[in-house]
C-alpha positions as CSV (number, residue, x, y, z in Angstrom):
1,M,0.0,0.0,0.0
2,I,1.3,3.4,-1.0
3,D,0.3,6.8,0.6
4,A,-1.0,8.7,-2.4
5,S,0.0,12.1,-1.0
6,T,3.6,11.2,-0.1
7,G,4.4,8.2,-2.3
8,E,5.6,6.5,0.9
9,T,5.3,2.7,1.0
10,L,3.0,1.9,4.0
11,T,2.5,-1.9,3.7
12,V,3.9,-4.6,1.5
13,I,1.7,-7.6,0.9
14,A,2.9,-10.7,-0.9
15,V,0.8,-11.7,-3.9
16,G,2.6,-14.5,-5.6
17,G,5.6,-14.7,-7.9
18,D,3.9,-13.6,-11.1
19,P,1.1,-11.1,-10.5
20,S,-0.6,-10.7,-13.9
21,D,-3.4,-8.2,-13.2
22,I,-5.2,-6.3,-10.5
23,A,-8.9,-5.7,-10.0
24,Y,-10.9,-3.9,-7.4
25,G,-14.4,-4.7,-6.2
26,D,-16.5,-5.9,-3.3
27,G,-14.2,-4.1,-0.9
28,A,-11.1,-5.9,-1.9
29,L,-8.1,-5.9,-4.3
30,W,-7.9,-9.1,-6.3
31,V,-4.5,-10.2,-7.8
32,P,-4.1,-13.3,-10.0
33,D,-0.8,-15.2,-10.3
34,G,0.1,-16.1,-13.8
35,R,2.1,-19.2,-12.8
36,S,0.7,-20.7,-9.6
37,G,-3.0,-20.6,-10.4
38,A,-3.9,-18.7,-7.3
39,I,-5.8,-15.4,-6.6
40,T,-4.8,-13.2,-3.7
41,K,-7.7,-11.3,-2.2
42,I,-6.6,-8.2,-0.1
43,D,-9.3,-6.7,2.1
44,A,-9.1,-3.0,1.5
45,A,-10.3,-2.2,5.1
46,T,-8.2,-4.6,7.1
47,R,-5.3,-5.3,4.6
48,Q,-5.6,-9.0,5.4
49,S,-4.9,-11.3,2.5
50,T,-6.4,-14.6,1.6
51,T,-5.1,-17.0,-1.1
52,I,-7.6,-18.8,-3.3
53,R,-6.2,-21.7,-5.2
54,V,-7.7,-22.1,-8.7
55,G,-5.2,-24.6,-10.1
56,V,-4.7,-23.1,-13.6
57,P,-2.6,-20.1,-14.7
58,L,-4.5,-16.8,-14.5
59,R,-4.1,-13.9,-16.8
60,A,-6.8,-11.3,-15.8
61,L,-9.7,-10.7,-13.4
62,T,-12.7,-8.5,-13.2
63,V,-15.3,-8.1,-10.4
64,D,-19.0,-7.9,-11.1
65,E,-20.3,-6.3,-7.9
66,R,-23.9,-6.4,-9.0
67,S,-23.9,-10.2,-9.2
68,G,-21.2,-10.8,-6.7
69,S,-19.1,-12.7,-9.3
70,L,-15.4,-12.7,-9.9
71,W,-14.5,-13.5,-13.5
72,A,-11.0,-14.9,-14.5
73,V,-9.2,-15.3,-17.8
74,T,-7.1,-18.4,-17.7
75,G,-4.2,-19.6,-19.9
76,N,-0.5,-19.7,-20.0
77,Q,1.5,-16.5,-20.1
78,P,3.5,-15.9,-23.2
79,P,7.3,-16.1,-22.6
80,A,8.9,-12.8,-21.6
81,D,11.1,-11.2,-24.3
């Protein structure tokens, strides 16, 4: 977490070795890991993180707050150049 007014790092939260996207919704940040097939949910109020194992590589996420759904795009990441 970074203080927007000062740029100072306030909190560091581990999110996996290959974070491939970030989404916000339902009071949390959601970060998929492109290699491990896990999603890290970070509660915006408490800064507590929870790891959700999906089991397949993840590329992107979006949160549909109206339906309470989290949508994920799966697939292997292309190799880095």
